[in-house]
PDB file as gemmi writes it, atoms N, CA and C in Angstrom:
CRYST1    1.000    1.000    1.000  90.00  90.00  90.00 P 1                      
ATOM      1  N   VAL A   1       1.323  -1.244   0.024  1.00  0.00           N  
ATOM      2  CA  VAL A   1      -0.024  -0.302   0.173  1.00  0.00           C  
ATOM      3  C   VAL A   1       1.018   0.951  -0.343  1.00  0.00           C  
ATOM      4  N   GLN A   2       1.802   1.398   0.424  1.00  0.00           N  
ATOM      5  CA  GLN A   2       2.640   2.827   0.641  1.00  0.00           C  
ATOM      6  C   GLN A   2       3.485   2.766  -0.429  1.00  0.00           C  
ATOM      7  N   LYS A   3       3.625   1.427  -1.069  1.00  0.00           N  
ATOM      8  CA  LYS A   3       4.738   1.664  -2.449  1.00  0.00           C  
ATOM      9  C   LYS A   3       3.394   2.078  -3.953  1.00  0.00           C  
ATOM     10  N   PHE A   4       2.207   2.051  -3.165  1.00  0.00           N  
ATOM     11  CA  PHE A   4       1.316   2.946  -3.970  1.00  0.00           C  
ATOM     12  C   PHE A   4       1.015   3.751  -4.207  1.00  0.00           C  
ATOM     13  N   LEU A   5       1.064   4.184  -2.643  1.00  0.00           N  
ATOM     14  CA  LEU A   5       1.021   5.490  -1.979  1.00  0.00           C  
ATOM     15  C   LEU A   5       2.260   6.625  -2.688  1.00  0.00           C  
ATOM     16  N   ARG A   6       3.237   6.391  -2.688  1.00  0.00           N  
ATOM     17  CA  ARG A   6       4.242   7.384  -2.982  1.00  0.00           C  
ATOM     18  C   ARG A   6       4.242   7.249  -4.826  1.00  0.00           C  
ATOM     19  N   GLU A   7       3.880   6.336  -5.234  1.00  0.00           N  
ATOM     20  CA  GLU A   7       2.964   6.434  -6.541  1.00  0.00           C  
ATOM     21  C   GLU A   7       2.365   7.285  -7.302  1.00  0.00           C  
ATOM     22  N   VAL A   8       1.608   7.222  -6.983  1.00  0.00           N  
ATOM     23  CA  VAL A   8       0.225   8.129  -6.935  1.00  0.00           C  
ATOM     24  C   VAL A   8      -0.143   9.468  -6.068  1.00  0.00           C  
ATOM     25  N   THR A   9       0.648   9.653  -5.250  1.00  0.00           N  
ATOM     26  CA  THR A   9       0.746  11.116  -4.991  1.00  0.00           C  
ATOM     27  C   THR A   9       1.625  11.835  -5.391  1.00  0.00           C  
ATOM     28  N   LEU A  10       1.293  13.172  -5.391  1.00  0.00           N  
ATOM     29  CA  LEU A  10       2.772  13.940  -6.039  1.00  0.00           C  
ATOM     30  C   LEU A  10       3.549  14.529  -5.321  1.00  0.00           C  
ATOM     31  N   LEU A  11       3.009  14.640  -3.382  1.00  0.00           N  
ATOM     32  CA  LEU A  11       4.455  14.943  -2.716  1.00  0.00           C  
ATOM     33  C   LEU A  11       5.462  13.813  -2.430  1.00  0.00           C  
ATOM     34  N   GLY A  12       4.625  12.801  -2.885  1.00  0.00           N  
ATOM     35  CA  GLY A  12       5.509  10.727  -2.758  1.00  0.00           C  
ATOM     36  C   GLY A  12       5.941  11.077  -3.558  1.00  0.00           C  
ATOM     37  N   GLN A  13       6.118  11.146  -4.861  1.00  0.00           N  
ATOM     38  CA  GLN A  13       6.861  10.815  -6.608  1.00  0.00           C  
ATOM     39  C   GLN A  13       8.269  11.474  -6.433  1.00  0.00           C  
ATOM     40  N   VAL A  14       8.532  10.445  -7.198  1.00  0.00           N  
ATOM     41  CA  VAL A  14      10.189  11.066  -6.984  1.00  0.00           C  
ATOM     42  C   VAL A  14      10.300  11.902  -7.981  1.00  0.00           C  
ATOM     43  N   PHE A  15      11.312  12.844  -7.430  1.00  0.00           N  
ATOM     44  CA  PHE A  15      11.359  14.283  -8.333  1.00  0.00           C  
ATOM     45  C   PHE A  15      12.728  12.863  -9.609  1.00  0.00           C  
ATOM     46  N   VAL A  16      12.461  13.260 -11.748  1.00  0.00           N  
ATOM     47  CA  VAL A  16      13.033  13.384 -12.276  1.00  0.00           C  
ATOM     48  C   VAL A  16      13.830  13.279 -11.902  1.00  0.00           C  
ATOM     49  N   LYS A  17      14.386  14.686 -12.003  1.00  0.00           N  
ATOM     50  CA  LYS A  17      15.513  15.673 -12.206  1.00  0.00           C  
ATOM     51  C   LYS A  17      16.653  15.209 -10.935  1.00  0.00           C  
ATOM     52  N   ALA A  18      16.354  14.222  -9.989  1.00  0.00           N  
ATOM     53  CA  ALA A  18      17.086  14.639  -8.624  1.00  0.00           C  
ATOM     54  C   ALA A  18      18.512  13.382  -9.313  1.00  0.00           C  
ATOM     55  N   GLU A  19      19.535  13.847  -8.240  1.00  0.00           N  
ATOM     56  CA  GLU A  19      20.493  13.177  -8.889  1.00  0.00           C  
ATOM     57  C   GLU A  19      21.135  11.713  -8.476  1.00  0.00           C  
ATOM     58  N   ASP A  20      20.334  12.093  -6.893  1.00  0.00           N  
ATOM     59  CA  ASP A  20      20.604  10.505  -6.492  1.00  0.00           C  
ATOM     60  C   ASP A  20      19.581   9.899  -6.431  1.00  0.00           C  
ATOM     61  N   GLY A  21      18.279   9.882  -7.449  1.00  0.00           N  
ATOM     62  CA  GLY A  21      17.074   9.137  -8.310  1.00  0.00           C  
ATOM     63  C   GLY A  21      16.036   8.855  -6.758  1.00  0.00           C  
ATOM     64  N   LYS A  22      16.653   9.526  -5.390  1.00  0.00           N  
ATOM     65  CA  LYS A  22      15.200   9.319  -4.737  1.00  0.00           C  
ATOM     66  C   LYS A  22      14.999  10.052  -3.380  1.00  0.00           C  
ATOM     67  N   GLN A  23      15.416  11.548  -4.495  1.00  0.00           N  
ATOM     68  CA  GLN A  23      14.524  12.276  -4.098  1.00  0.00           C  
ATOM     69  C   GLN A  23      13.596  12.621  -3.984  1.00  0.00           C  
ATOM     70  N   THR A  24      12.204  13.045  -2.903  1.00  0.00           N  
ATOM     71  CA  THR A  24      11.116  12.931  -3.682  1.00  0.00           C  
ATOM     72  C   THR A  24      10.777  14.623  -3.812  1.00  0.00           C  
ATOM     73  N   ILE A  25       9.665  14.908  -4.348  1.00  0.00           N  
ATOM     74  CA  ILE A  25       8.595  15.808  -4.806  1.00  0.00           C  
ATOM     75  C   ILE A  25       8.711  16.913  -3.076  1.00  0.00           C  
ATOM     76  N   GLU A  26       8.061  15.884  -2.488  1.00  0.00           N  
ATOM     77  CA  GLU A  26       8.141  16.902  -1.107  1.00  0.00           C  
ATOM     78  C   GLU A  26       9.079  17.328  -0.697  1.00  0.00           C  
ATOM     79  N   GLN A  27      10.285  16.235  -0.811  1.00  0.00           N  
ATOM     80  CA  GLN A  27      11.975  16.849   0.160  1.00  0.00           C  
ATOM     81  C   GLN A  27      12.420  17.828  -0.477  1.00  0.00           C  
ATOM     82  N   LEU A  28      11.926  17.819  -1.770  1.00  0.00           N  
ATOM     83  CA  LEU A  28      12.841  19.158  -3.118  1.00  0.00           C  
ATOM     84  C   LEU A  28      11.882  20.069  -2.262  1.00  0.00           C  
ATOM     85  N   LEU A  29      10.676  20.487  -2.374  1.00  0.00           N  
ATOM     86  CA  LEU A  29       9.719  21.618  -1.811  1.00  0.00           C  
ATOM     87  C   LEU A  29      10.136  22.283  -0.906  1.00  0.00           C  
ATOM     88  N   LYS A  30      10.140  21.009   0.530  1.00  0.00           N  
ATOM     89  CA  LYS A  30      11.393  21.397   1.743  1.00  0.00           C  
ATOM     90  C   LYS A  30      12.798  22.130   1.399  1.00  0.00           C  
ATOM     91  N   ALA A  31      13.035  21.547   0.336  1.00  0.00           N  
ATOM     92  CA  ALA A  31      14.712  22.441   0.938  1.00  0.00           C  
ATOM     93  C   ALA A  31      14.532  23.612  -0.088  1.00  0.00           C  
ATOM     94  N   LYS A  32      13.504  23.519  -1.042  1.00  0.00           N  
ATOM     95  CA  LYS A  32      13.101  25.157  -1.661  1.00  0.00           C  
ATOM     96  C   LYS A  32      12.835  25.980  -0.846  1.00  0.00           C  
ATOM     97  N   GLY A  33      12.323  25.449   0.135  1.00  0.00           N  
ATOM     98  CA  GLY A  33      11.045  26.705   0.817  1.00  0.00           C  
ATOM     99  C   GLY A  33       9.806  26.905  -0.381  1.00  0.00           C  
ATOM    100  N   ALA A  34       9.806  25.883  -1.026  1.00  0.00           N  
ATOM    101  CA  ALA A  34       8.525  26.398  -1.921  1.00  0.00           C  
ATOM    102  C   ALA A  34       7.385  25.280  -1.458  1.00  0.00           C  
ATOM    103  N   SER A  35       6.048  26.075  -2.283  1.00  0.00           N  
ATOM    104  CA  SER A  35       5.020  24.966  -2.071  1.00  0.00           C  
ATOM    105  C   SER A  35       4.136  24.922  -3.534  1.00  0.00           C  
ATOM    106  N   VAL A  36       3.225  23.821  -3.478  1.00  0.00           N  
ATOM    107  CA  VAL A  36       2.315  23.615  -4.607  1.00  0.00           C  
ATOM    108  C   VAL A  36       0.976  24.056  -4.255  1.00  0.00           C  
ATOM    109  N   ALA A  37       1.056  25.391  -4.993  1.00  0.00           N  
ATOM    110  CA  ALA A  37      -0.572  25.927  -4.948  1.00  0.00           C  
ATOM    111  C   ALA A  37      -1.899  25.077  -5.795  1.00  0.00           C  
ATOM    112  N   GLY A  38      -1.170  24.157  -7.002  1.00  0.00           N  
ATOM    113  CA  GLY A  38      -2.083  23.620  -7.759  1.00  0.00           C  
ATOM    114  C   GLY A  38      -1.441  22.791  -8.955  1.00  0.00           C  
ATOM    115  N   PHE A  39      -2.386  21.706  -8.981  1.00  0.00           N  
ATOM    116  CA  PHE A  39      -1.918  20.876 -10.057  1.00  0.00           C  
ATOM    117  C   PHE A  39      -2.743  19.972 -10.992  1.00  0.00           C  
ATOM    118  N   THR A  40      -2.483  19.959 -12.270  1.00  0.00           N  
ATOM    119  CA  THR A  40      -3.368  19.196 -13.382  1.00  0.00           C  
ATOM    120  C   THR A  40      -3.129  17.603 -13.181  1.00  0.00           C  
ATOM    121  N   LEU A  41      -3.824  16.811 -12.987  1.00  0.00           N  
ATOM    122  CA  LEU A  41      -3.333  14.927 -13.944  1.00  0.00           C  
ATOM    123  C   LEU A  41      -4.062  14.742 -15.023  1.00  0.00           C  
ATOM    124  N   PHE A  42      -2.584  14.810 -16.146  1.00  0.00           N  
ATOM    125  CA  PHE A  42      -2.772  14.449 -17.430  1.00  0.00           C  
ATOM    126  C   PHE A  42      -2.471  12.702 -17.575  1.00  0.00           C  
ATOM    127  N   VAL A  43      -2.785  11.992 -18.139  1.00  0.00           N  
ATOM    128  CA  VAL A  43      -3.485  10.610 -17.596  1.00  0.00           C  
ATOM    129  C   VAL A  43      -2.883  10.215 -19.714  1.00  0.00           C  
ATOM    130  N   VAL A  44      -2.251   9.272 -19.632  1.00  0.00           N  
ATOM    131  CA  VAL A  44      -1.909   8.901 -21.304  1.00  0.00           C  
ATOM    132  C   VAL A  44      -3.081   8.375 -22.029  1.00  0.00           C  
ATOM    133  N   GLY A  45      -3.189   8.894 -22.773  1.00  0.00           N  
ATOM    134  CA  GLY A  45      -4.675   8.028 -23.704  1.00  0.00           C  
ATOM    135  C   GLY A  45      -5.748   8.953 -22.943  1.00  0.00           C  
ATOM    136  N   GLU A  46      -5.833   9.762 -22.115  1.00  0.00           N  
ATOM    137  CA  GLU A  46      -7.130  10.311 -21.408  1.00  0.00           C  
ATOM    138  C   GLU A  46      -8.733  11.649 -22.530  1.00  0.00           C  
ATOM    139  N   GLY A  47      -9.106  10.957 -22.932  1.00  0.00           N  
ATOM    140  CA  GLY A  47      -9.929  11.771 -24.311  1.00  0.00           C  
ATOM    141  C   GLY A  47      -9.679  11.085 -25.372  1.00  0.00           C  
ATOM    142  N   ILE A  48      -8.541  10.292 -25.684  1.00  0.00           N  
ATOM    143  CA  ILE A  48      -9.021   9.306 -26.926  1.00  0.00           C  
ATOM    144  C   ILE A  48     -10.569   8.900 -27.139  1.00  0.00           C  
ATOM    145  N   GLU A  49     -11.384   8.930 -28.515  1.00  0.00           N  
ATOM    146  CA  GLU A  49     -11.697   8.832 -28.452  1.00  0.00           C  
ATOM    147  C   GLU A  49     -11.621   7.451 -29.953  1.00  0.00           C  
ATOM    148  N   LYS A  50     -11.552   5.670 -29.387  1.00  0.00           N  
ATOM    149  CA  LYS A  50     -11.886   4.952 -29.711  1.00  0.00           C  
ATOM    150  C   LYS A  50     -12.463   4.559 -30.958  1.00  0.00           C  
ATOM    151  N   LYS A  51     -12.408   4.387 -32.352  1.00  0.00           N  
ATOM    152  CA  LYS A  51     -13.388   4.381 -33.541  1.00  0.00           C  
ATOM    153  C   LYS A  51     -13.539   2.949 -32.970  1.00  0.00           C  
ATOM    154  N   THR A  52     -14.905   2.489 -33.005  1.00  0.00           N  
ATOM    155  CA  THR A  52     -15.246   0.944 -32.499  1.00  0.00           C  
ATOM    156  C   THR A  52     -15.965   0.708 -34.173  1.00  0.00           C  
ATOM    157  N   THR A  53     -15.925  -0.584 -34.536  1.00  0.00           N  
ATOM    158  CA  THR A  53     -16.137  -0.828 -35.971  1.00  0.00           C  
ATOM    159  C   THR A  53     -16.895  -2.529 -35.706  1.00  0.00           C  
ATOM    160  N   ASP A  54     -17.709  -2.565 -37.276  1.00  0.00           N  
ATOM    161  CA  ASP A  54     -18.417  -3.734 -36.547  1.00  0.00           C  
ATOM    162  C   ASP A  54     -17.992  -4.180 -37.926  1.00  0.00           C  
ATOM    163  N   PHE A  55     -16.966  -5.663 -37.473  1.00  0.00           N  
ATOM    164  CA  PHE A  55     -15.728  -5.933 -38.532  1.00  0.00           C  
ATOM    165  C   PHE A  55     -16.673  -6.439 -39.678  1.00  0.00           C  
ATOM    166  N   ALA A  56     -17.687  -7.175 -38.995  1.00  0.00           N  
ATOM    167  CA  ALA A  56     -18.792  -8.195 -40.096  1.00  0.00           C  
ATOM    168  C   ALA A  56     -19.722  -7.343 -41.032  1.00  0.00           C  
ATOM    169  N   ALA A  57     -20.003  -5.838 -40.846  1.00  0.00           N  
ATOM    170  CA  ALA A  57     -20.133  -5.376 -41.656  1.00  0.00           C  
ATOM    171  C   ALA A  57     -19.381  -4.838 -42.414  1.00  0.00           C  
ATOM    172  N   GLU A  58     -18.353  -4.265 -42.028  1.00  0.00           N  
ATOM    173  CA  GLU A  58     -17.250  -4.312 -42.552  1.00  0.00           C  
ATOM    174  C   GLU A  58     -16.521  -5.128 -43.917  1.00  0.00           C  
ATOM    175  N   VAL A  59     -16.787  -6.058 -43.381  1.00  0.00           N  
ATOM    176  CA  VAL A  59     -16.333  -7.078 -44.590  1.00  0.00           C  
ATOM    177  C   VAL A  59     -18.146  -7.104 -45.154  1.00  0.00           C  
ATOM    178  N   ALA A  60     -18.845  -6.872 -45.152  1.00  0.00           N  
ATOM    179  CA  ALA A  60     -20.086  -7.411 -46.265  1.00  0.00           C  
ATOM    180  C   ALA A  60     -20.217  -6.175 -46.878  1.00  0.00           C  
ATOM    181  N   ALA A  61     -20.264  -4.843 -46.493  1.00  0.00           N  
ATOM    182  CA  ALA A  61     -19.811  -3.861 -47.259  1.00  0.00           C  
ATOM    183  C   ALA A  61     -18.443  -3.863 -48.384  1.00  0.00           C  
ATOM    184  N   GLN A  62     -17.525  -4.539 -48.286  1.00  0.00           N  
ATOM    185  CA  GLN A  62     -16.106  -4.206 -49.238  1.00  0.00           C  
ATOM    186  C   GLN A  62     -16.958  -6.285 -50.059  1.00  0.00           C  
ATOM    187  N   ALA A  63     -17.686  -6.527 -49.645  1.00  0.00           N  
ATOM    188  CA  ALA A  63     -17.867  -7.827 -50.885  1.00  0.00           C  
ATOM    189  C   ALA A  63     -18.547  -6.797 -51.515  1.00  0.00           C  
ATOM    190  N   ALA A  64     -19.845  -6.649 -50.900  1.00  0.00           N  
ATOM    191  CA  ALA A  64     -21.030  -5.992 -51.711  1.00  0.00           C  
ATOM    192  C   ALA A  64     -20.384  -5.178 -52.538  1.00  0.00           C  
ATOM    193  N   ALA A  65     -19.466  -4.151 -52.421  1.00  0.00           N  
ATOM    194  CA  ALA A  65     -18.394  -3.204 -53.701  1.00  0.00           C  
ATOM    195  C   ALA A  65     -17.463  -3.648 -54.416  1.00  0.00           C  
ATOM    196  N   ALA A  66     -17.145  -5.318 -54.147  1.00  0.00           N  
ATOM    197  CA  ALA A  66     -16.796  -6.393 -54.923  1.00  0.00           C  
ATOM    198  C   ALA A  66     -17.149  -6.785 -56.288  1.00  0.00           C  
ATOM    199  N   GLY A  67     -19.083  -6.893 -55.614  1.00  0.00           N  
ATOM    200  CA  GLY A  67     -19.242  -7.936 -56.389  1.00  0.00           C  
ATOM    201  C   GLY A  67     -19.824  -6.559 -57.547  1.00  0.00           C  
ATOM    202  N   ARG A  68     -19.428  -5.158 -57.694  1.00  0.00           N  
ATOM    203  CA  ARG A  68     -20.425  -4.603 -58.602  1.00  0.00           C  
ATOM    204  C   ARG A  68     -20.067  -4.921 -59.715  1.00  0.00           C  
TER     205      ARG A  68                                                      
END                                                                             
C-alpha cells in the first residue's frame, strides 16, 4: 500500500531530475522553501475516442463493393 501511495501522490513521487534518484517532490519543496499551489493530472490516452467498427458489416460492405 505504501508503494502505491508513493507512486500516485504528488508529494510522494520521486523527482525525475534528482541526482541521487531518490529525492521526492516533498523533499525538494522543503529544500527550496516552496509549496504547491495546484496541479493538473494528465493520464496518457485520456480523452482519445476509440473508433469502434463492426467487422462483419465492414466485410459485407467490401464484398458488396467488389461484386459490382
